[in-house]
C-alpha positions in Angstrom: 66.4 49.4 111.2 62.9 48.6 112.7 61.8 47.8 116.1 61.2 44.1 115.3 64.7 43.7 113.7 66.2 45.1 116.6 64.2 43.0 119.2 65.3 40.3 117.3 68.7 41.1 117.2 69.1 41.9 120.9 67.1 38.6 121.3 70.0 36.4 119.5 73.1 38.3 121.4 71.2 38.0 124.6 71.0 33.9 123.5 74.6 34.3 122.7 75.6 35.6 125.8 73.8 33.1 127.6 75.3 30.2 125.6 78.8 31.6 126.2 78.2 32.2 129.6 76.9 28.3 130.1 80.0 27.7 128.2 82.5 29.3 130.5 80.5 27.8 133.7 80.7 24.3 132.5 84.7 24.6 131.3 85.2 25.9 134.7 83.1 23.1 136.3 85.2 20.5 134.3 88.6 21.9 135.3 87.8 21.9 138.7 86.2 18.6 139.0 87.3 16.6 135.7 86.2 13.0 135.6 89.1 10.4 135.9 89.1 9.8 132.0 89.3 13.5 131.3 92.0 14.2 133.7 94.2 11.7 132.0 93.2 12.8 128.7 94.2 16.5 129.0 97.4 15.4 130.8 98.1 13.4 127.5 97.4 16.3 125.6 99.2 18.7 127.5 102.4 16.5 127.3 103.1 17.7 124.0 103.4 16.1 120.5 104.0 12.5 120.0 107.1 12.5 117.5 109.0 15.4 116.2 106.7 17.0 113.3 104.8 13.9 113.9 106.5 11.7 111.8 109.6 10.1 111.2 110.2 12.2 107.8 114.0 13.2 107.2 115.3 10.0 109.3 118.1 8.7 107.1 116.5 5.6 106.6 117.4 3.1 103.5 113.5 1.6 101.8 112.6 -0.4 99.5 108.8 -1.1 98.0 108.6 -3.5 100.9 109.6 -0.9 103.6 112.7 0.1 105.2 115.6 -2.0 105.8 118.0 -0.3 107.5 119.0 2.8 108.8 122.1 4.8 106.8 125.4 3.5 108.3 127.6 6.2 110.3 124.6 8.8 110.5 123.4 10.6 113.2 120.2 12.6 114.3 118.3 14.3 117.4 114.3 13.3 118.0 112.6 16.0 119.8 109.4 16.2 121.3 108.1 18.0 124.5 108.4 14.8 126.3 111.8 14.0 125.3 114.9 15.2 123.8 117.8 12.7 122.8 120.3 12.0 119.7 120.7 8.8 118.0 124.0 7.4 116.2 123.6 4.4 113.5 126.4 2.3 113.7 128.2 0.7 110.5 125.9 -2.0 110.3 122.7 0.4 109.9 121.6 -0.4 113.4 121.0 1.9 116.2 124.4 2.1 118.6 124.5 0.4 121.8 126.8 0.9 124.9 129.3 -2.1 123.8 130.7 -2.0 120.1 130.4 -5.3 118.1 133.6 -7.1 118.9 133.4 -9.5 116.5 134.5 -12.1 119.2 130.9 -13.5 120.0 128.1 -14.3 117.9 126.0 -11.7 116.8 122.2 -11.9 118.0 120.0 -9.3 115.9 116.5 -7.9 117.7 113.9 -7.1 115.3 111.4 -4.7 116.2 109.5 -1.4 116.0 110.2 2.1 117.7 110.4 0.3 121.0 113.1 -1.8 120.0 114.7 1.0 118.5 113.9 3.2 121.8 112.3 6.3 120.4 112.7 8.8 123.7 116.1 7.5 124.9 119.5 7.8 124.3 121.5 4.9 122.5 123.1 3.2 125.9 119.5 3.5 127.3 117.5 1.2 124.9 116.5 -2.2 126.5 119.1 -3.7 123.8 121.8 -1.7 124.8 121.4 -2.8 128.4 121.0 -6.4 127.4 124.1 -6.4 125.4 126.3 -4.9 128.1 125.9 -7.9 130.2 125.8 -10.8 127.5 128.7 -12.8 125.8 126.8 -12.5 122.8 126.9 -9.2 120.7 123.1 -7.4 120.5 122.3 -5.6 117.2 119.7 -3.1 117.6 117.6 -3.3 114.2 114.6 -1.9 115.1 113.1 0.5 113.0 109.8 2.7 114.0 106.6 1.6 112.0 108.2 -1.7 111.1 106.0 -5.0 112.0 106.6 -8.7 111.6 106.1 -8.5 107.8 109.0 -6.0 107.1 111.1 -7.7 109.7 111.0 -11.0 107.8 111.9 -9.2 104.8 114.9 -7.4 106.3 116.1 -11.2 107.5 115.5 -12.2 103.7 117.7 -9.5 102.1 120.1 -8.6 105.0 120.9 -12.4 106.6 124.6 -12.7 104.6 125.3 -9.2 104.9 124.8 -9.4 108.7 127.2 -12.5 109.1 124.5 -15.2 108.5 123.6 -15.2 112.3 122.4 -18.1 114.0 119.7 -16.4 116.2 117.0 -13.3 115.6 115.0 -12.1 118.2 111.7 -10.8 117.1 110.2 -8.2 119.8 106.3 -7.8 119.2 104.6 -4.8 121.0 100.8 -5.6 121.7 99.7 -2.0 121.7 99.7 -1.6 118.0 101.8 -4.7 116.4 98.5 -6.6 115.3 97.2 -3.6 113.9 100.0 -3.1 111.7 100.0 -6.7 111.1 96.7 -6.4 109.8 97.3 -3.0 107.8 100.4 -4.9 106.1 98.0 -7.5 104.3 95.2 -5.3 103.4 95.4 -1.1 103.0 91.2 -1.2 103.1 88.9 -2.2 106.2 89.5 -6.2 106.8 86.1 -8.2 107.4 86.4 -11.0 110.1 83.9 -13.5 110.9 82.0 -12.7 114.2 81.8 -16.3 115.1 81.9 -19.8 112.6 78.0 -19.4 112.3 77.7 -17.2 109.6 77.0 -14.4 111.9 77.3 -10.6 111.0 81.4 -9.7 110.0 82.9 -7.0 112.0 85.4 -4.6 110.4 88.7 -3.5 111.7 87.6 0.1 111.7 91.3 1.4 112.6 92.2 0.8 109.3 90.3 3.1 106.9 87.7 4.6 108.8 84.7 5.8 106.9 84.3 8.5 109.6 87.5 10.3 108.4 86.1 14.1 109.2 86.4 12.7 113.0 89.8 12.3 112.7 90.5 15.5 110.6 88.4 17.7 113.4 90.4 15.6 115.9 93.7 16.7 114.5 92.8 20.1 113.9 92.0 20.5 117.4 95.3 19.0 119.0 97.5 21.0 116.7 95.6 24.1 117.7 97.3 26.0 120.9 94.5 27.2 122.5 91.7 24.9 121.3 93.7 21.7 122.7 93.4 23.1 126.1 89.9 23.5 126.6 88.2 20.8 128.5 84.8 21.6 127.7 85.9 20.8 123.5 87.5 17.1 124.8 84.3 16.4 127.1 81.9 17.3 124.0 84.8 15.0 121.7 84.0 12.2 124.2 80.2 12.2 123.5 80.4 12.2 120.1 82.8 9.3 120.8 80.2 7.2 122.6 77.7 7.8 120.2 80.0 6.6 117.6 81.3 3.3 119.2 77.6 2.7 120.1 77.1 2.5 116.2 80.1 -0.4 115.9 82.3 1.9 114.6 84.7 0.9 117.6 87.1 4.3 117.3 89.6 3.5 119.7 93.1 2.9 120.7 94.4 -0.6 118.7 94.8 -2.4 122.0 91.1 -2.1 123.2 90.1 -3.8 119.9 92.2 -7.0 120.7 91.4 -6.8 124.4 87.6 -6.9 123.9 86.0 -10.4 124.5 83.2 -9.4 122.6 84.7 -8.5 119.2 86.1 -10.8 116.7 89.1 -8.6 115.7 91.8 -10.7 117.6 91.0 -13.9 116.0 91.4 -12.3 112.6 94.4 -10.6 113.7 95.7 -14.0 114.8 95.3 -15.7 111.7 97.8 -13.2 109.7 100.0 -13.7 112.7 100.3 -17.1 112.3 100.2 -16.9 108.5 103.6 -14.7 108.9 105.0 -16.9 111.5 104.6 -20.1 108.9 106.8 -17.5 106.4 109.2 -17.5 109.1 109.7 -20.5 110.0 110.3 -20.9 106.1 112.8 -18.3 106.3 114.7 -20.0 109.1 114.9 -23.2 107.4 116.3 -21.8 104.0 118.7 -19.7 105.7 119.8 -21.9 108.8 118.9 -19.7 111.8 116.8 -20.0 114.7 114.5 -17.4 116.4 112.8 -16.5 119.4 110.0 -13.9 120.2 109.6 -11.2 123.1 106.5 -9.5 123.9 106.1 -6.1 125.3 102.8 -4.8 126.7 101.0 -1.8 126.5 100.4 0.4 129.5 97.0 -0.1 129.6 97.6 -3.7 130.1 99.9 -3.2 133.3 98.1 0.0 134.7 94.7 -1.0 136.2 93.7 2.9 136.7 94.8 4.0 133.0 93.1 0.8 131.7 89.7 1.9 133.7 90.1 5.8 132.8 90.4 5.0 129.0 87.7 2.1 129.0 85.2 4.6 130.8 86.5 7.3 128.2 85.6 4.9 125.1 82.2 4.0 126.8 83.3 0.5 127.6 82.5 -1.4 130.5 85.6 -3.6 132.3 84.1 -6.5 132.0 84.0 -6.5 128.1 88.0 -6.2 128.3 90.4 -8.6 129.1 94.4 -7.4 129.2 95.4 -11.1 129.0 93.6 -11.8 125.6 96.3 -11.0 123.4 98.8 -12.4 125.3 97.3 -15.7 125.3 96.5 -15.7 122.2 100.4 -15.0 121.3 101.3 -17.8 123.7 98.9 -20.4 122.1 100.5 -19.6 118.4 104.2 -20.0 119.9 103.5 -23.0 121.7 101.9 -24.7 118.8 104.6 -23.8 116.6 107.4 -24.4 119.6 108.8 -21.4 119.3 111.0 -19.9 122.2 109.2 -16.6 123.7 109.7 -14.1 126.7 106.7 -12.3 127.9 107.5 -9.5 130.1 103.8 -8.5 130.9 103.4 -9.7 134.4 107.1 -8.8 135.2 106.5 -4.8 134.2 103.1 -5.0 135.8 104.9 -5.7 139.4 106.8 -2.5 138.9 106.8 -0.2 142.0 106.1 2.7 139.8 104.1 1.2 136.6 102.8 4.9 135.5 106.8 6.1 135.4 107.7 3.2 132.7 105.7 5.2 129.7 105.5 8.5 128.5 102.2 10.5 129.7 101.2 11.1 125.5 104.0 9.1 123.7 102.8 5.4 124.1 106.7 4.3 124.7 109.2 3.3 127.3 110.8 5.7 129.6 114.6 5.3 130.3 113.3 3.8 133.6 110.7 1.7 131.2 113.4 0.3 129.4 115.8 -0.4 132.6 112.5 -2.6 133.9 112.4 -4.2 130.4 115.6 -5.1 130.4 115.8 -6.8 133.9 112.5 -8.6 132.9 114.1 -10.5 130.2 117.4 -10.7 131.0 117.7 -14.0 132.3 115.0 -15.2 129.6 117.1 -13.9 127.0 120.5 -15.3 128.1 119.0 -18.7 128.5 117.9 -18.6 124.6 121.2 -17.4 123.9 122.9 -20.3 125.6 120.5 -22.9 124.6 120.8 -21.6 120.9 124.4 -21.0 120.5 125.8 -23.3 123.1 127.5 -20.4 124.8 128.8 -20.8 128.6 127.9 -18.1 131.4 
């Protein structure tokens, strides 16, 4: 090897060693003095996986072309992650079991919702449906299924109404965190263009549906699934910087709830349009099958935890002045009022809890057992009023 080649090799090795040393110094500094958003990000990552094998594959569900209708009656299974480990029992109706079996003496009130209603992360008797059931004259039925949103829930009512005994009242549970996104996805498998205003301005796209930057998602998944790489503060810091550049280009890669809380974007009006479309379909179904219905609004954790909201906003490069946590709730309330629909919004009640952080899991955005207890307490009196008014029950 010539002296020139040797010098080049030595220079390259010294440069590489210098870069590695600088990266080690930066990694150490970030671990000792992490910004709030990075501290929260690492807390979420170190909490573990989101769901068992990152999906509900293998769950005993009975599905059709339009979605899953119920769990296989009498089945049992376990849900295991690093954050929780619990069993699930399914009753004879294909619903998650509650603490009080269906008596047959009182009217049956089915609750329809997603994984929040189902109660992923807690035992059968710890779900808010089960807790409400134990103190009610009515028999509450937990028909929550992970991933379901309002379109699939209306399909369940259409196909199972007589099988369930033709209930006089259904309760639909709307989780603000991702139900708007699921609703839009149900109406389109591609990007949805929504007019930013009525004045012919450029349309925004609902980027969470089908991002054109899928390589970022694949890279992110690889890092999160690598036991060593996901623990590097430097990688998450670099990811944050890339995310800022991407979002400044209007890609809006962020949690769905932040899209609908942003005051300067048009995602919420478009999602609300689909919501009202489904609401009218639900009204038609209720008239046809002769039942009443009510809604319960569950907040995302960022809506009730100001510290978490500020940290995640900084992570996405958003000013808190452009975020209004009450925006989606007001839109839902306006829709319900316009259609004369009874509803309960427990957002303010949960926000007043002494231990807000303990209501949700750190990585998995679902209620803990404490969160389910708080939710049940917040909606208990309102739910009983709706049940009594609809079904003419006494105390």
